[in-house]
VEXKE-793363 format. One record per residue (C-alpha): residue number from 1; residue in three letters; chain; z, y, x. Coordinates in Angstrom, 1 decimal, m for minus. Example, Ala and Ser with C-alpha at 12.3 -4.5 7.8 and 13.67 -1.06 7.14 Angstrom:
> 1|ALA|A|7.8|m4.5|12.3
> 2|SER|A|7.1|m1.1|13.7
% end
This chain:
> 1|MET|A|0.9|5.4|m18.2
> 2|THR|A|0.1|3.2|m15.3
> 3|ASN|A|2.0|3.7|m12.1
> 4|LEU|A|0.8|3.2|m8.5
> 5|LEU|A|3.4|2.1|m6.0
> 6|VAL|A|2.9|2.2|m2.2
> 7|PHE|A|5.3|0.3|0.1
> 8|GLU|A|5.2|0.4|3.9
> 9|PHE|A|7.7|m0.9|6.4
> 10|PRO|A|7.9|m2.0|10.1
> 11|SER|A|6.6|m5.5|10.8
> 12|THR|A|6.0|m7.5|13.9
> 13|GLY|A|4.1|m10.1|11.8
> 14|PRO|A|3.0|m12.5|11.0
> 15|PHE|A|m0.4|m11.0|10.0
> 16|GLY|A|m3.7|m12.3|8.7
> 17|ALA|A|m4.0|m16.1|8.1
> 18|GLU|A|m0.5|m16.7|9.5
> 19|ALA|A|0.9|m14.2|6.9
> 20|GLU|A|m1.0|m16.0|4.2
> 21|LYS|A|0.8|m19.3|5.0
> 22|ALA|A|4.2|m17.6|5.6
> 23|TYR|A|4.2|m15.5|2.4
> 24|SER|A|2.4|m17.7|m0.2
> 25|ASP|A|5.7|m18.4|m2.1
> 26|LEU|A|6.6|m14.7|m2.0
> 27|ALA|A|3.1|m13.8|m3.3
> 28|ALA|A|3.6|m16.2|m6.2
> 29|ASP|A|7.0|m14.7|m7.0
> 30|ILE|A|5.6|m11.2|m7.0
> 31|ALA|A|2.7|m12.2|m9.3
> 32|GLU|A|5.3|m12.9|m12.0
> 33|GLN|A|6.9|m9.5|m11.8
> 34|ASP|A|7.3|m7.8|m15.2
> 35|GLY|A|4.7|m5.1|m15.6
> 36|LEU|A|2.6|m5.9|m12.5
> 37|ILE|A|m1.1|m5.6|m13.0
> 38|TRP|A|m2.1|m6.2|m9.4
> 39|LYS|A|m1.0|m6.0|m5.8
> 40|VAL|A|m3.1|m5.5|m2.6
> 41|TRP|A|m1.3|m6.7|0.5
> 42|THR|A|m1.6|m4.3|3.5
> 43|GLU|A|m1.0|m4.8|7.2
> 44|ASP|A|m1.8|m3.0|10.5
> 45|PRO|A|m0.8|m5.1|13.5
> 46|GLY|A|m1.7|m2.2|15.8
> 47|ARG|A|0.9|0.1|14.2
> 48|GLN|A|3.2|m2.9|13.5
> 49|VAL|A|3.5|m2.1|9.8
> 50|ALA|A|3.0|m4.0|6.6
> 51|GLY|A|3.3|m3.4|2.9
> 52|GLY|A|1.4|m3.3|m0.3
> 53|VAL|A|m0.2|m1.2|m3.0
> 54|TYR|A|0.8|m2.2|m6.5
> 55|LEU|A|m0.3|m1.1|m9.9
> 56|PHE|A|2.3|m1.4|m12.7
> 57|ARG|A|2.0|m1.0|m16.4
> 58|ASP|A|4.5|1.8|m16.5
> 59|GLU|A|7.0|3.8|m14.3
> 60|ALA|A|10.0|1.7|m15.5
> 61|SER|A|8.4|m1.5|m14.2
> 62|ALA|A|7.5|0.1|m10.9
> 63|GLN|A|11.0|1.4|m10.4
> 64|ALA|A|12.6|m1.9|m11.2
> 65|TYR|A|10.3|m3.5|m8.6
> 66|VAL|A|11.3|m0.8|m6.0
> 67|GLU|A|14.9|m1.8|m6.4
> 68|LYS|A|14.2|m5.5|m6.3
> 69|HIS|A|11.8|m5.4|m3.3
> 70|THR|A|14.0|m2.9|m1.3
> 71|ALA|A|16.9|m5.3|m1.7
> 72|ARG|A|14.7|m8.3|m0.7
> 73|LEU|A|13.4|m6.5|2.4
> 74|ALA|A|17.0|m5.4|3.4
> 75|SER|A|18.0|m9.1|3.2
> 76|PHE|A|15.3|m9.7|5.9
> 77|GLY|A|16.8|m6.9|8.0
> 78|ILE|A|14.1|m4.4|7.1
> 79|THR|A|15.6|m1.0|6.2
> 80|GLU|A|13.0|1.6|7.3
> 81|ILE|A|11.1|1.4|4.0
> 82|SER|A|8.7|3.9|2.5
> 83|ALA|A|8.2|3.5|m1.2
> 84|THR|A|6.1|6.1|m3.0
> 85|SER|A|5.2|6.1|m6.6
> 86|TYR|A|2.4|8.0|m8.3
> 87|GLU|A|1.3|8.4|m11.9
> 88|VAL|A|m2.3|7.3|m12.4
> 89|ASN|A|m4.8|9.6|m14.0
> 90|GLU|A|m6.4|6.8|m16.0
> 91|ALA|A|m9.4|8.7|m17.4
> 92|LEU|A|m10.7|9.8|m14.0
> 93|SER|A|m9.8|6.4|m12.4
> 94|LEU|A|m11.9|4.6|m15.0
> 95|VAL|A|m14.9|6.7|m14.1
> 96|ASP|A|m14.6|5.4|m10.6
> 97|HIS|A|m14.4|1.7|m11.6
> 98|ALA|A|m10.6|1.3|m11.5
> 99|VAL|A|m9.3|m1.9|m13.1
> 100|LEU|A|m6.2|m0.7|m14.9
> 101|LYS|A|m5.5|m3.6|m17.2
> 102|ARG|A|m5.0|m7.3|m16.7
% end
């Protein structure tokens, strides 16, 4: 069953186009993560938070990524991390146009 993962953490930036330049190598690395179907990058400069919403093929892939990304963020000095995982109701999601496979 697919698994939705939501990460959020404090960030002072960069945001927008500056983030695109700064994190392009990171985005390429994330794209190669086992079990990843897609990621949506999120940011809110007003609240000074960033993160992402990920869809993984299964819970094991999502949990492996939580461990990897939490360690990576900690290496940047980011420790106030929220990572929440949800099982996806695929049947209902497909009715509402969700893309659940790559």
